[in-house]
N, CA, C and O atoms as a GROMACS GRO file, in nm:
protein
  600
    1MET      N    1   0.075  -0.155  -0.009
    1MET     CA    2   0.022   0.020   0.002
    1MET      C    3   0.095   0.144  -0.012
    1MET      O    4   0.202   0.158   0.046
    2ALA      N    5   0.038   0.247  -0.094
    2ALA     CA    6   0.107   0.375  -0.125
    2ALA      C    7   0.092   0.417   0.024
    2ALA      O    8  -0.011   0.382   0.081
    3GLU      N    9   0.197   0.499   0.101
    3GLU     CA   10   0.227   0.582   0.202
    3GLU      C   11   0.142   0.725   0.128
    3GLU      O   12   0.169   0.786   0.024
    4ARG      N   13   0.032   0.745   0.231
    4ARG     CA   14  -0.062   0.876   0.170
    4ARG      C   15   0.068   1.024   0.249
    4ARG      O   16   0.087   1.008   0.369
    5ARG      N   17   0.124   1.114   0.202
    5ARG     CA   18   0.145   1.188   0.286
    5ARG      C   19   0.146   1.368   0.298
    5ARG      O   20   0.154   1.429   0.191
    6GLN      N   21   0.139   1.426   0.391
    6GLN     CA   22   0.046   1.533   0.423
    6GLN      C   23   0.140   1.633   0.368
    6GLN      O   24   0.246   1.584   0.328
    7ARG      N   25   0.127   1.787   0.353
    7ARG     CA   26   0.248   1.879   0.416
    7ARG      C   27   0.170   2.021   0.359
    7ARG      O   28   0.107   2.031   0.254
    8ILE      N   29   0.195   2.129   0.463
    8ILE     CA   30   0.114   2.208   0.469
    8ILE      C   31   0.214   2.343   0.394
    8ILE      O   32   0.325   2.377   0.434
    9LEU      N   33   0.148   2.394   0.292
    9LEU     CA   34   0.227   2.527   0.224
    9LEU      C   35   0.183   2.649   0.225
    9LEU      O   36   0.081   2.689   0.167
   10PRO      N   37   0.270   2.725   0.303
   10PRO     CA   38   0.198   2.894   0.339
   10PRO      C   39   0.202   2.960   0.260
   10PRO      O   40   0.123   3.054   0.259
   11LYS      N   41   0.313   2.942   0.132
   11LYS     CA   42   0.309   3.054   0.003
   11LYS      C   43   0.320   2.969  -0.107
   11LYS      O   44   0.362   2.854  -0.102
   12VAL      N   45   0.258   3.064  -0.272
   12VAL     CA   46   0.263   3.034  -0.364
   12VAL      C   47   0.420   2.947  -0.380
   12VAL      O   48   0.423   2.835  -0.430
   13GLU      N   49   0.511   2.998  -0.344
   13GLU     CA   50   0.621   3.030  -0.354
   13GLU      C   51   0.679   2.838  -0.350
   13GLU      O   52   0.739   2.768  -0.432
   14ASP      N   53   0.610   2.805  -0.185
   14ASP     CA   54   0.640   2.711  -0.137
   14ASP      C   55   0.590   2.580  -0.194
   14ASP      O   56   0.639   2.467  -0.189
   15THR      N   57   0.469   2.630  -0.254
   15THR     CA   58   0.378   2.510  -0.331
   15THR      C   59   0.459   2.442  -0.438
   15THR      O   60   0.472   2.322  -0.462
   16GLU      N   61   0.536   2.605  -0.528
   16GLU     CA   62   0.623   2.592  -0.609
   16GLU      C   63   0.769   2.513  -0.613
   16GLU      O   64   0.840   2.474  -0.706
   17ALA      N   65   0.782   2.507  -0.439
   17ALA     CA   66   0.912   2.455  -0.398
   17ALA      C   67   0.862   2.352  -0.375
   17ALA      O   68   0.944   2.265  -0.404
   18PHE      N   69   0.749   2.298  -0.330
   18PHE     CA   70   0.687   2.103  -0.342
   18PHE      C   71   0.688   1.999  -0.491
   18PHE      O   72   0.700   1.879  -0.515
   19GLY      N   73   0.663   2.156  -0.587
   19GLY     CA   74   0.684   2.098  -0.706
   19GLY      C   75   0.814   2.067  -0.760
   19GLY      O   76   0.833   1.953  -0.801
   20ARG      N   77   0.873   2.121  -0.764
   20ARG     CA   78   1.028   2.143  -0.763
   20ARG      C   79   1.074   1.959  -0.672
   20ARG      O   80   1.129   1.876  -0.745
   21GLU      N   81   1.053   1.933  -0.569
   21GLU     CA   82   1.064   1.854  -0.458
   21GLU      C   83   1.002   1.727  -0.566
   21GLU      O   84   1.080   1.636  -0.593
   22LEU      N   85   0.882   1.724  -0.617
   22LEU     CA   86   0.801   1.570  -0.670
   22LEU      C   87   0.880   1.556  -0.780
   22LEU      O   88   0.912   1.443  -0.815
   23ALA      N   89   0.933   1.700  -0.868
   23ALA     CA   90   0.956   1.623  -0.978
   23ALA      C   91   1.138   1.571  -0.965
   23ALA      O   92   1.218   1.599  -1.054
   24THR      N   93   1.178   1.488  -0.830
   24THR     CA   94   1.298   1.414  -0.860
   24THR      C   95   1.238   1.310  -0.851
   24THR      O   96   1.301   1.209  -0.883
   25GLU      N   97   1.117   1.296  -0.810
   25GLU     CA   98   1.064   1.132  -0.806
   25GLU      C   99   1.030   1.109  -0.942
   25GLU      O  100   1.008   0.993  -0.979
   26LEU      N  101   1.020   1.228  -1.042
   26LEU     CA  102   0.959   1.163  -1.162
   26LEU      C  103   1.010   1.146  -1.250
   26LEU      O  104   1.110   1.216  -1.269
   27ARG      N  105   0.977   1.055  -1.344
   27ARG     CA  106   1.034   0.951  -1.438
   27ARG      C  107   0.958   0.986  -1.586
   27ARG      O  108   0.849   1.040  -1.562
   28ALA      N  109   0.981   0.974  -1.721
   28ALA     CA  110   0.964   0.953  -1.834
   28ALA      C  111   0.841   0.846  -1.797
   28ALA      O  112   0.856   0.761  -1.710
   29GLY      N  113   0.751   0.857  -1.852
   29GLY     CA  114   0.610   0.759  -1.852
   29GLY      C  115   0.532   0.816  -1.755
   29GLY      O  116   0.410   0.803  -1.756
   30ASP      N  117   0.600   0.890  -1.657
   30ASP     CA  118   0.496   0.922  -1.503
   30ASP      C  119   0.389   0.980  -1.551
   30ASP      O  120   0.393   1.040  -1.658
   31LEU      N  121   0.257   0.969  -1.464
   31LEU     CA  122   0.119   1.064  -1.495
   31LEU      C  123   0.067   1.131  -1.341
   31LEU      O  124   0.041   1.046  -1.256
   32VAL      N  125   0.061   1.186  -1.325
   32VAL     CA  126   0.078   1.291  -1.230
   32VAL      C  127  -0.063   1.349  -1.237
   32VAL      O  128  -0.077   1.431  -1.328
   33VAL      N  129  -0.201   1.318  -1.140
   33VAL     CA  130  -0.302   1.387  -1.184
   33VAL      C  131  -0.341   1.457  -1.058
   33VAL      O  132  -0.336   1.398  -0.950
   34LEU      N  133  -0.386   1.601  -1.069
   34LEU     CA  134  -0.373   1.689  -0.965
   34LEU      C  135  -0.511   1.718  -0.944
   34LEU      O  136  -0.580   1.673  -1.036
   35ASP      N  137  -0.584   1.786  -0.844
   35ASP     CA  138  -0.717   1.741  -0.798
   35ASP      C  139  -0.728   1.889  -0.655
   35ASP      O  140  -0.643   1.925  -0.573
   36GLY      N  141  -0.858   1.935  -0.681
   36GLY     CA  142  -0.867   2.042  -0.563
   36GLY      C  143  -0.962   2.140  -0.648
   36GLY      O  144  -0.983   2.125  -0.768
   37PRO      N  145  -1.014   2.238  -0.571
   37PRO     CA  146  -1.065   2.317  -0.630
   37PRO      C  147  -1.027   2.421  -0.675
   37PRO      O  148  -0.937   2.471  -0.608
   38LEU      N  149  -1.072   2.501  -0.801
   38LEU     CA  150  -0.999   2.672  -0.838
   38LEU      C  151  -0.915   2.683  -0.715
   38LEU      O  152  -0.935   2.638  -0.602
   39GLY      N  153  -0.808   2.759  -0.766
   39GLY     CA  154  -0.726   2.870  -0.658
   39GLY      C  155  -0.706   2.785  -0.561
   39GLY      O  156  -0.687   2.835  -0.450
   40ALA      N  157  -0.704   2.656  -0.571
   40ALA     CA  158  -0.557   2.582  -0.434
   40ALA      C  159  -0.451   2.542  -0.536
   40ALA      O  160  -0.420   2.426  -0.509
   41GLY      N  161  -0.404   2.573  -0.609
   41GLY     CA  162  -0.288   2.562  -0.695
   41GLY      C  163  -0.229   2.456  -0.773
   41GLY      O  164  -0.115   2.413  -0.754
   42LYS      N  165  -0.314   2.414  -0.869
   42LYS     CA  166  -0.282   2.316  -0.940
   42LYS      C  167  -0.146   2.355  -1.006
   42LYS      O  168  -0.042   2.293  -0.986
   43THR      N  169  -0.157   2.458  -1.082
   43THR     CA  170  -0.094   2.533  -1.139
   43THR      C  171   0.026   2.564  -1.146
   43THR      O  172   0.096   2.576  -1.247
   44ALA      N  173   0.058   2.582  -1.017
   44ALA     CA  174   0.145   2.710  -0.974
   44ALA      C  175   0.231   2.549  -0.892
   44ALA      O  176   0.350   2.544  -0.862
   45LEU      N  177   0.147   2.453  -0.875
   45LEU     CA  178   0.289   2.322  -0.839
   45LEU      C  179   0.332   2.297  -0.964
   45LEU      O  180   0.452   2.279  -0.982
   46THR      N  181   0.241   2.291  -1.070
   46THR     CA  182   0.285   2.232  -1.253
   46THR      C  183   0.443   2.336  -1.237
   46THR      O  184   0.561   2.299  -1.237
   47ARG      N  185   0.370   2.506  -1.222
   47ARG     CA  186   0.488   2.512  -1.261
   47ARG      C  187   0.671   2.466  -1.178
   47ARG      O  188   0.782   2.485  -1.228
   48GLY      N  189   0.642   2.415  -1.066
   48GLY     CA  190   0.745   2.389  -0.974
   48GLY      C  191   0.767   2.272  -1.015
   48GLY      O  192   0.886   2.244  -1.004
   49ILE      N  193   0.688   2.169  -1.069
   49ILE     CA  194   0.755   2.032  -1.156
   49ILE      C  195   0.807   2.124  -1.287
   49ILE      O  196   0.917   2.076  -1.261
   50ALA      N  197   0.816   2.158  -1.332
   50ALA     CA  198   0.839   2.170  -1.495
   50ALA      C  199   0.925   2.211  -1.404
   50ALA      O  200   0.971   2.100  -1.379
   51ALA      N  201   1.012   2.315  -1.301
   51ALA     CA  202   1.128   2.391  -1.314
   51ALA      C  203   1.218   2.242  -1.250
   51ALA      O  204   1.335   2.212  -1.273
   52GLY      N  205   1.131   2.178  -1.177
   52GLY     CA  206   1.248   2.075  -1.154
   52GLY      C  207   1.249   1.992  -1.242
   52GLY      O  208   1.319   1.899  -1.201
   53LEU      N  209   1.183   1.956  -1.418
   53LEU     CA  210   1.203   1.868  -1.506
   53LEU      C  211   1.303   1.896  -1.575
   53LEU      O  212   1.380   1.820  -1.634
   54GLY      N  213   1.299   2.083  -1.560
   54GLY     CA  214   1.447   2.150  -1.669
   54GLY      C  215   1.376   2.195  -1.732
   54GLY      O  216   1.420   2.307  -1.757
   55VAL      N  217   1.259   2.176  -1.792
   55VAL     CA  218   1.146   2.229  -1.893
   55VAL      C  219   1.159   2.356  -1.918
   55VAL      O  220   1.152   2.436  -1.825
   56ARG      N  221   1.179   2.396  -2.043
   56ARG     CA  222   1.188   2.500  -2.157
   56ARG      C  223   1.040   2.588  -2.182
   56ARG      O  224   0.939   2.539  -2.230
   57GLY      N  225   1.054   2.713  -2.140
   57GLY     CA  226   0.938   2.807  -2.139
   57GLY      C  227   0.841   2.770  -1.998
   57GLY      O  228   0.821   2.688  -1.909
   58ARG      N  229   0.801   2.903  -2.056
   58ARG     CA  230   0.699   2.946  -1.902
   58ARG      C  231   0.580   2.855  -1.935
   58ARG      O  232   0.521   2.832  -2.040
   59VAL      N  233   0.567   2.816  -1.825
   59VAL     CA  234   0.447   2.704  -1.782
   59VAL      C  235   0.283   2.831  -1.774
   59VAL      O  236   0.324   2.946  -1.765
   60SER      N  237   0.181   2.827  -1.775
   60SER     CA  238   0.044   2.859  -1.738
   60SER      C  239  -0.098   2.685  -1.774
   60SER      O  240  -0.120   2.571  -1.816
   61SER      N  241  -0.135   2.786  -1.724
   61SER     CA  242  -0.252   2.708  -1.741
   61SER      C  243  -0.303   2.673  -1.900
   61SER      O  244  -0.343   2.749  -1.989
   62PRO      N  245  -0.288   2.551  -1.898
   62PRO     CA  246  -0.398   2.488  -2.005
   62PRO      C  247  -0.556   2.496  -2.093
   62PRO      O  248  -0.611   2.446  -2.191
   63THR      N  249  -0.582   2.591  -1.990
   63THR     CA  250  -0.752   2.557  -1.950
   63THR      C  251  -0.796   2.639  -2.115
   63THR      O  252  -0.873   2.734  -2.103
   64PHE      N  253  -0.764   2.614  -2.223
   64PHE     CA  254  -0.832   2.741  -2.351
   64PHE      C  255  -0.811   2.637  -2.432
   64PHE      O  256  -0.897   2.607  -2.514
   65ILE      N  257  -0.654   2.543  -2.417
   65ILE     CA  258  -0.548   2.505  -2.541
   65ILE      C  259  -0.579   2.390  -2.513
   65ILE      O  260  -0.560   2.310  -2.605
   66ILE      N  261  -0.641   2.328  -2.376
   66ILE     CA  262  -0.668   2.206  -2.302
   66ILE      C  263  -0.508   2.140  -2.270
   66ILE      O  264  -0.451   2.166  -2.164
   67ALA      N  265  -0.454   2.065  -2.358
   67ALA     CA  266  -0.289   2.045  -2.330
   67ALA      C  267  -0.146   2.108  -2.422
   67ALA      O  268  -0.115   2.094  -2.540
   68ARG      N  269  -0.091   2.169  -2.331
   68ARG     CA  270   0.085   2.223  -2.335
   68ARG      C  271   0.148   2.130  -2.372
   68ARG      O  272   0.112   2.017  -2.342
   69GLN      N  273   0.256   2.154  -2.446
   69GLN     CA  274   0.366   2.046  -2.438
   69GLN      C  275   0.526   2.104  -2.455
   69GLN      O  276   0.583   2.128  -2.561
   70HIS      N  277   0.591   2.122  -2.285
   70HIS     CA  278   0.748   2.182  -2.286
   70HIS      C  279   0.809   2.039  -2.340
   70HIS      O  280   0.785   1.920  -2.363
   71ARG      N  281   0.922   2.160  -2.344
   71ARG     CA  282   1.059   2.091  -2.417
   71ARG      C  283   1.138   2.031  -2.286
   71ARG      O  284   1.124   2.079  -2.173
   72ALA      N  285   1.215   1.932  -2.313
   72ALA     CA  286   1.328   1.895  -2.211
   72ALA      C  287   1.370   2.031  -2.198
   72ALA      O  288   1.322   2.124  -2.263
   73GLY      N  289   1.472   2.040  -2.102
   73GLY     CA  290   1.572   2.157  -2.134
   73GLY      C  291   1.702   2.052  -2.038
   73GLY      O  292   1.746   1.943  -2.075
   74GLN      N  293   1.746   2.140  -1.893
   74GLN     CA  294   1.924   2.030  -1.868
   74GLN      C  295   1.791   2.018  -1.731
   74GLN      O  296   1.699   2.092  -1.696
   75ARG      N  297   1.831   1.914  -1.694
   75ARG     CA  298   1.786   1.846  -1.549
   75ARG      C  299   1.910   1.803  -1.457
   75ARG      O  300   1.981   1.706  -1.480
   76GLU      N  301   1.929   1.923  -1.313
   76GLU     CA  302   2.016   1.801  -1.246
   76GLU      C  303   2.055   1.675  -1.230
   76GLU      O  304   1.982   1.645  -1.135
   77GLY      N  305   2.130   1.559  -1.259
   77GLY     CA  306   2.158   1.465  -1.199
   77GLY      C  307   1.989   1.396  -1.270
   77GLY      O  308   1.906   1.350  -1.193
   78ALA      N  309   1.973   1.399  -1.374
   78ALA     CA  310   1.892   1.281  -1.393
   78ALA      C  311   1.846   1.351  -1.545
   78ALA      O  312   1.856   1.469  -1.580
   79GLU      N  313   1.786   1.217  -1.630
   79GLU     CA  314   1.755   1.273  -1.797
   79GLU      C  315   1.690   1.366  -1.789
   79GLU      O  316   1.589   1.376  -1.721
   80PRO      N  317   1.740   1.448  -1.859
   80PRO     CA  318   1.589   1.591  -1.953
   80PRO      C  319   1.506   1.521  -2.000
   80PRO      O  320   1.524   1.428  -2.079
   81VAL      N  321   1.343   1.584  -1.928
   81VAL     CA  322   1.218   1.496  -1.932
   81VAL      C  323   1.137   1.577  -1.996
   81VAL      O  324   1.160   1.687  -1.947
   82PRO      N  325   1.026   1.592  -2.106
   82PRO     CA  326   0.978   1.657  -2.156
   82PRO      C  327   0.867   1.676  -2.054
   82PRO      O  328   0.872   1.608  -1.951
   83LEU      N  329   0.745   1.786  -2.076
   83LEU     CA  330   0.650   1.739  -1.993
   83LEU      C  331   0.513   1.803  -2.055
   83LEU      O  332   0.502   1.912  -2.111
   84VAL      N  333   0.397   1.692  -2.025
   84VAL     CA  334   0.286   1.781  -2.119
   84VAL      C  335   0.214   1.800  -1.983
   84VAL      O  336   0.211   1.725  -1.886
   85HIS      N  337   0.171   1.892  -1.999
   85HIS     CA  338   0.050   1.994  -1.942
   85HIS      C  339  -0.066   1.993  -1.963
   85HIS      O  340  -0.104   2.076  -2.047
   86VAL      N  341  -0.185   1.893  -1.891
   86VAL     CA  342  -0.369   1.897  -1.926
   86VAL      C  343  -0.415   2.008  -1.872
   86VAL      O  344  -0.352   2.096  -1.814
   87ASP      N  345  -0.522   2.000  -1.894
   87ASP     CA  346  -0.645   2.090  -1.808
   87ASP      C  347  -0.784   1.975  -1.823
   87ASP      O  348  -0.866   2.029  -1.898
   88ALA      N  349  -0.809   1.906  -1.800
   88ALA     CA  350  -0.942   1.816  -1.771
   88ALA      C  351  -1.064   1.831  -1.775
   88ALA      O  352  -1.162   1.767  -1.813
   89TYR      N  353  -1.028   1.988  -1.699
   89TYR     CA  354  -1.185   2.065  -1.675
   89TYR      C  355  -1.291   2.063  -1.765
   89TYR      O  356  -1.411   2.044  -1.743
   90ARG      N  357  -1.216   2.091  -1.898
   90ARG     CA  358  -1.312   2.126  -1.997
   90ARG      C  359  -1.338   2.001  -2.081
   90ARG      O  360  -1.413   1.997  -2.178
   91LEU      N  361  -1.237   1.853  -2.009
   91LEU     CA  362  -1.339   1.787  -2.141
   91LEU      C  363  -1.458   1.730  -2.039
   91LEU      O  364  -1.508   1.630  -2.091
   92GLY      N  365  -1.504   1.753  -1.944
   92GLY     CA  366  -1.650   1.740  -1.844
   92GLY      C  367  -1.637   1.522  -1.854
   92GLY      O  368  -1.740   1.459  -1.874
   93GLY      N  369  -1.530   1.465  -1.839
   93GLY     CA  370  -1.554   1.377  -1.878
   93GLY      C  371  -1.534   1.310  -1.978
   93GLY      O  372  -1.495   1.195  -1.956
   94ASP      N  373  -1.546   1.344  -2.097
   94ASP     CA  374  -1.611   1.356  -2.250
   94ASP      C  375  -1.435   1.243  -2.281
   94ASP      O  376  -1.333   1.296  -2.327
   95LEU      N  377  -1.442   1.092  -2.242
   95LEU     CA  378  -1.299   1.020  -2.320
   95LEU      C  379  -1.284   1.034  -2.460
   95LEU      O  380  -1.176   1.059  -2.513
   96ASP      N  381  -1.414   1.016  -2.533
   96ASP     CA  382  -1.329   1.074  -2.686
   96ASP      C  383  -1.234   1.137  -2.633
   96ASP      O  384  -1.129   1.090  -2.587
   97GLU      N  385  -1.289   1.309  -2.643
   97GLU     CA  386  -1.196   1.396  -2.660
   97GLU      C  387  -1.093   1.404  -2.631
   97GLU      O  388  -1.002   1.450  -2.699
   98LEU      N  389  -1.087   1.349  -2.489
   98LEU     CA  390  -0.916   1.304  -2.415
   98LEU      C  391  -0.820   1.206  -2.459
   98LEU      O  392  -0.698   1.208  -2.448
   99ASP      N  393  -0.914   1.101  -2.522
   99ASP     CA  394  -0.901   0.964  -2.618
   99ASP      C  395  -0.799   1.050  -2.755
   99ASP      O  396  -0.694   1.013  -2.807
  100ALA      N  397  -0.885   1.182  -2.782
  100ALA     CA  398  -0.762   1.225  -2.875
  100ALA      C  399  -0.651   1.320  -2.853
  100ALA      O  400  -0.565   1.370  -2.925
  101LEU      N  401  -0.678   1.327  -2.750
  101LEU     CA  402  -0.490   1.320  -2.765
  101LEU      C  403  -0.423   1.307  -2.734
  101LEU      O  404  -0.339   1.397  -2.731
  102ASP      N  405  -0.401   1.194  -2.687
  102ASP     CA  406  -0.321   1.096  -2.758
  102ASP      C  407  -0.245   1.049  -2.617
  102ASP      O  408  -0.165   0.956  -2.608
  103LEU      N  409  -0.272   1.102  -2.552
  103LEU     CA  410  -0.200   1.156  -2.389
  103LEU      C  411  -0.119   1.012  -2.390
  103LEU      O  412   0.002   1.032  -2.391
  104ASP      N  413  -0.157   0.869  -2.390
  104ASP     CA  414  -0.113   0.763  -2.382
  104ASP      C  415   0.044   0.738  -2.463
  104ASP      O  416   0.132   0.657  -2.436
  105THR      N  417   0.038   0.835  -2.564
  105THR     CA  418   0.161   0.803  -2.618
  105THR      C  419   0.243   0.892  -2.566
  105THR      O  420   0.347   0.839  -2.526
  106ASP      N  421   0.239   1.034  -2.545
  106ASP     CA  422   0.306   1.100  -2.449
  106ASP      C  423   0.380   0.995  -2.337
  106ASP      O  424   0.486   0.935  -2.353
  107LEU      N  425   0.311   0.992  -2.247
  107LEU     CA  426   0.316   0.870  -2.173
  107LEU      C  427   0.440   0.792  -2.173
  107LEU      O  428   0.473   0.741  -2.065
  108HIS      N  429   0.500   0.778  -2.255
  108HIS     CA  430   0.619   0.692  -2.298
  108HIS      C  431   0.741   0.753  -2.298
  108HIS      O  432   0.852   0.699  -2.293
  109HIS      N  433   0.705   0.904  -2.307
  109HIS     CA  434   0.834   0.982  -2.301
  109HIS      C  435   0.871   1.108  -2.260
  109HIS      O  436   0.972   1.174  -2.284
  110ALA      N  437   0.731   1.138  -2.166
  110ALA     CA  438   0.723   1.266  -2.146
  110ALA      C  439   0.642   1.244  -1.983
  110ALA      O  440   0.584   1.137  -1.964
  111VAL      N  441   0.644   1.354  -1.866
  111VAL     CA  442   0.571   1.345  -1.773
  111VAL      C  443   0.447   1.430  -1.779
  111VAL      O  444   0.435   1.551  -1.799
  112VAL      N  445   0.371   1.349  -1.760
  112VAL     CA  446   0.225   1.426  -1.771
  112VAL      C  447   0.155   1.456  -1.677
  112VAL      O  448   0.108   1.380  -1.592
  113VAL      N  449   0.140   1.589  -1.690
  113VAL     CA  450   0.017   1.654  -1.582
  113VAL      C  451  -0.113   1.692  -1.559
  113VAL      O  452  -0.116   1.815  -1.549
  114VAL      N  453  -0.233   1.636  -1.544
  114VAL     CA  454  -0.309   1.651  -1.593
  114VAL      C  455  -0.406   1.719  -1.450
  114VAL      O  456  -0.438   1.653  -1.350
  115GLU      N  457  -0.437   1.862  -1.475
  115GLU     CA  458  -0.584   1.899  -1.339
  115GLU      C  459  -0.655   1.890  -1.397
  115GLU      O  460  -0.677   1.920  -1.514
  116TRP      N  461  -0.742   1.816  -1.268
  116TRP     CA  462  -0.948   1.858  -1.304
  116TRP      C  463  -0.922   1.716  -1.390
  116TRP      O  464  -0.984   1.661  -1.480
  117GLY      N  465  -0.785   1.681  -1.308
  117GLY     CA  466  -0.762   1.482  -1.388
  117GLY      C  467  -0.905   1.391  -1.344
  117GLY      O  468  -0.999   1.342  -1.406
  118SER      N  469  -0.867   1.400  -1.215
  118SER     CA  470  -0.954   1.247  -1.139
  118SER      C  471  -1.054   1.222  -1.154
  118SER      O  472  -1.129   1.314  -1.123
  119GLY      N  473  -1.098   1.142  -1.186
  119GLY     CA  474  -1.155   1.021  -1.207
  119GLY      C  475  -1.179   1.028  -1.376
  119GLY      O  476  -1.298   1.010  -1.403
  120VAL      N  477  -1.100   1.050  -1.485
  120VAL     CA  478  -1.131   1.119  -1.591
  120VAL      C  479  -0.962   1.074  -1.690
  120VAL      O  480  -0.964   1.096  -1.811
  121VAL      N  481  -0.857   1.027  -1.640
  121VAL     CA  482  -0.711   1.027  -1.698
  121VAL      C  483  -0.651   0.846  -1.573
  121VAL      O  484  -0.532   0.821  -1.557
  122GLU      N  485  -0.707   0.801  -1.542
  122GLU     CA  486  -0.628   0.726  -1.434
  122GLU      C  487  -0.565   0.600  -1.512
  122GLU      O  488  -0.458   0.541  -1.503
  123HIS      N  489  -0.699   0.584  -1.608
  123HIS     CA  490  -0.633   0.386  -1.693
  123HIS      C  491  -0.587   0.465  -1.807
  123HIS      O  492  -0.623   0.426  -1.918
  124LEU      N  493  -0.510   0.575  -1.800
  124LEU     CA  494  -0.386   0.579  -1.872
  124LEU      C  495  -0.253   0.536  -1.852
  124LEU      O  496  -0.170   0.529  -1.943
  125ALA      N  497  -0.219   0.490  -1.672
  125ALA     CA  498  -0.076   0.466  -1.667
  125ALA      C  499  -0.120   0.311  -1.584
  125ALA      O  500  -0.240   0.286  -1.572
  126GLU      N  501  -0.038   0.233  -1.541
  126GLU     CA  502  -0.075   0.150  -1.417
  126GLU      C  503  -0.087   0.223  -1.277
  126GLU      O  504  -0.161   0.182  -1.187
  127ARG      N  505  -0.021   0.314  -1.271
  127ARG     CA  506  -0.001   0.378  -1.166
  127ARG      C  507   0.040   0.512  -1.198
  127ARG      O  508   0.106   0.536  -1.300
  128HIS      N  509  -0.008   0.640  -1.083
  128HIS     CA  510   0.016   0.792  -1.139
  128HIS      C  511   0.016   0.832  -0.953
  128HIS      O  512  -0.038   0.790  -0.851
  129LEU      N  513   0.091   0.915  -0.986
  129LEU     CA  514   0.088   0.955  -0.860
  129LEU      C  515  -0.083   1.121  -0.892
  129LEU      O  516  -0.122   1.194  -0.983
  130TYR      N  517  -0.125   1.087  -0.719
  130TYR     CA  518  -0.244   1.145  -0.676
  130TYR      C  519  -0.212   1.294  -0.623
  130TYR      O  520  -0.174   1.278  -0.507
  131VAL      N  521  -0.210   1.406  -0.650
  131VAL     CA  522  -0.242   1.501  -0.521
  131VAL      C  523  -0.312   1.591  -0.572
  131VAL      O  524  -0.319   1.663  -0.672
  132LEU      N  525  -0.410   1.546  -0.387
  132LEU     CA  526  -0.479   1.691  -0.372
  132LEU      C  527  -0.470   1.777  -0.296
  132LEU      O  528  -0.473   1.768  -0.174
  133LEU      N  529  -0.458   1.882  -0.366
  133LEU     CA  530  -0.519   2.079  -0.301
  133LEU      C  531  -0.612   2.123  -0.240
  133LEU      O  532  -0.724   2.074  -0.252
  134SER      N  533  -0.596   2.192  -0.188
  134SER     CA  534  -0.719   2.216  -0.122
  134SER      C  535  -0.631   2.373  -0.040
  134SER      O  536  -0.521   2.355   0.012
  135ARG      N  537  -0.693   2.508  -0.040
  135ARG     CA  538  -0.681   2.590   0.021
  135ARG      C  539  -0.763   2.664   0.132
  135ARG      O  540  -0.881   2.628   0.133
  136GLU      N  541  -0.726   2.763   0.232
  136GLU     CA  542  -0.801   2.778   0.371
  136GLU      C  543  -0.860   2.905   0.306
  136GLU      O  544  -0.806   2.994   0.238
  137PRO      N  545  -0.980   2.887   0.346
  137PRO     CA  546  -1.063   3.026   0.310
  137PRO      C  547  -1.009   3.176   0.308
  137PRO      O  548  -0.994   3.248   0.407
  138ASP      N  549  -0.993   3.197   0.227
  138ASP     CA  550  -0.935   3.370   0.307
  138ASP      C  551  -0.805   3.391   0.300
  138ASP      O  552  -0.762   3.505   0.321
  139SER      N  553  -0.699   3.263   0.263
  139SER     CA  554  -0.599   3.305   0.277
  139SER      C  555  -0.470   3.174   0.138
  139SER      O  556  -0.500   3.084   0.060
  140GLU      N  557  -0.370   3.222   0.167
  140GLU     CA  558  -0.241   3.164   0.110
  140GLU      C  559  -0.235   3.008   0.119
  140GLU      O  560  -0.202   2.930   0.029
  141VAL      N  561  -0.264   2.986   0.215
  141VAL     CA  562  -0.193   2.859   0.306
  141VAL      C  563  -0.274   2.756   0.202
  141VAL      O  564  -0.395   2.749   0.182
  142ARG      N  565  -0.179   2.690   0.152
  142ARG     CA  566  -0.235   2.551   0.081
  142ARG      C  567  -0.196   2.387   0.170
  142ARG      O  568  -0.122   2.359   0.264
  143THR      N  569  -0.271   2.321   0.099
  143THR     CA  570  -0.244   2.160   0.188
  143THR      C  571  -0.254   2.103   0.062
  143THR      O  572  -0.350   2.128  -0.011
  144ALA      N  573  -0.140   2.008   0.019
  144ALA     CA  574  -0.092   1.909  -0.074
  144ALA      C  575  -0.079   1.783   0.022
  144ALA      O  576  -0.003   1.772   0.119
  145ILE      N  577  -0.194   1.666  -0.039
  145ILE     CA  578  -0.240   1.542   0.035
  145ILE      C  579  -0.127   1.423  -0.105
  145ILE      O  580  -0.148   1.436  -0.226
  146TRP      N  581  -0.071   1.371  -0.076
  146TRP     CA  582   0.009   1.313  -0.221
  146TRP      C  583   0.016   1.160  -0.175
  146TRP      O  584   0.013   1.117  -0.059
  147GLU      N  585   0.028   1.073  -0.322
  147GLU     CA  586   0.039   0.883  -0.332
  147GLU      C  587  -0.008   0.876  -0.446
  147GLU      O  588  -0.103   0.920  -0.511
  148TRP      N  589   0.114   0.787  -0.459
  148TRP     CA  590   0.165   0.684  -0.532
  148TRP      C  591   0.025   0.601  -0.519
  148TRP      O  592   0.012   0.558  -0.404
  149VAL      N  593  -0.085   0.565  -0.608
  149VAL     CA  594  -0.166   0.497  -0.643
  149VAL      C  595  -0.168   0.384  -0.794
  149VAL      O  596  -0.146   0.422  -0.909
  150HIS      N  597  -0.203   0.236  -0.749
  150HIS     CA  598  -0.111   0.175  -0.849
  150HIS      C  599  -0.264   0.088  -0.896
  150HIS      O  600  -0.262   0.007  -0.989
   0.00000   0.00000   0.00000
């Protein structure tokens, strides 16, 4: 059974630093499913993961284009890995539209991070890193709960 872990993230910078930390565990072929309400820090966490992977370019929410691909750059102590950043919110559980993205192909050579992906993308990989983010009302303090799910 995978170990469920939790961390308090007082500032956005802490969320990004946590993402950089998570990136040290990630390799090509890994799927990361991010869950949590609007404003919980999913894109900030993805920016941190991207920085930790050494990807090139600015990382922003792919809300209107659904998926963004970021090329691999330099990664300290590990093989460079590209990042595919997906916002599944607009998919609304539409598996046909999800299949059209060919994410299963990307999973072989990239880390795929899917915001709003819970209940939609888990079937794409034998295991995935599930991260639930929450944010305290009227505060920047976030909580991350994460575990590898098989």
